[in-house]
N, C-alpha and C positions, 0 to 999 in steps of 0.2 A: 558934448557931455549932457547926459540925461538928468533931469531934475530930481531933487530929492522929494520925498512924499509931501512935504510942505509947500512945494511949488506947484503941484497940481497936474492934473490931466491935460489942461490946454497947453502948458509948456512942453509937455512931453510930445504932444501932436505937432507943435511948432518946430521941435527939434527933428521930428521925422520928415517934416516938410523940407527943412534945410538940408537934410540928408538925401533928399530927393527919392526917399521911400515913398511917401504920400506925393502924388502928382496931380490928383484930381480933387476938385471942390467937393464932389460929393462923398468922397472918402474922408476928407477933412471934417466935413460936418457930421458924419456918423461916428467917426472916432472921438470927437469933442462931446457928442451926446451921451456916450456910455463911459462912465468913469471907472477906469481900470481898478482902482482901489476897492471898488464894491465886490470885486472877484479874488481878492488877495487878503487873506486873513492877516490882521494886524496892520496891514497897509503901509508899513514903514519903508518898503522897497518897491511898493506898486509901480511906480514910474521909471524904474531902471530898465534899460533895454536889455533884459535878460530873463530868462525863465524863472518864475517864482513858485515856491512850494505852496500849494493848496491843501496840503495835509494828505493822509492816507497814501503816501508814496507817489503822489501825482504832482504835476506841475502845470501852470497856465503858461502858455508859450510867450516869448518875448514879443513885445509890442509891435516891432517891426515885422514879424511873421503874420500877425493879424493884418496889418496894413497891407502887406504884399497879397494876402488872400483876398481882401476887399477890392483891392485894385484890379486884380485879376477877374473878379466877378462883378465888377460895377456896371457892366452893360445889361446885367439881368435883373438889377434893382428895379423895384416898382414902387412909386410913391405910396407911402403908407405901410410898405412891406416890412418884413423882418428878415434878418440874417442870422442863422446860428452856426457858430464855428465849433465843430466838435472834433477834438483831437483823437488820433487813433494809435498813438504810442510811436 
């Protein structure tokens, strides 16, 4: 079960690790550095493992989708680099 908003980003990431979605240290560190609530207006369901409305008829993908994408791309990360996850519908 994924944590409520008051539980925080770190607990959400730890659940993704237990679910074996996040399997590498680098993806764990990256996902813990960026708080999902910063991208979810209202933040009250930010840590649920489901897409969340970001208004204007758009959603932010579920956390497991971001984790899978990062795991797939992790071999291309460079120290100090950035990764932008842009959805396309």
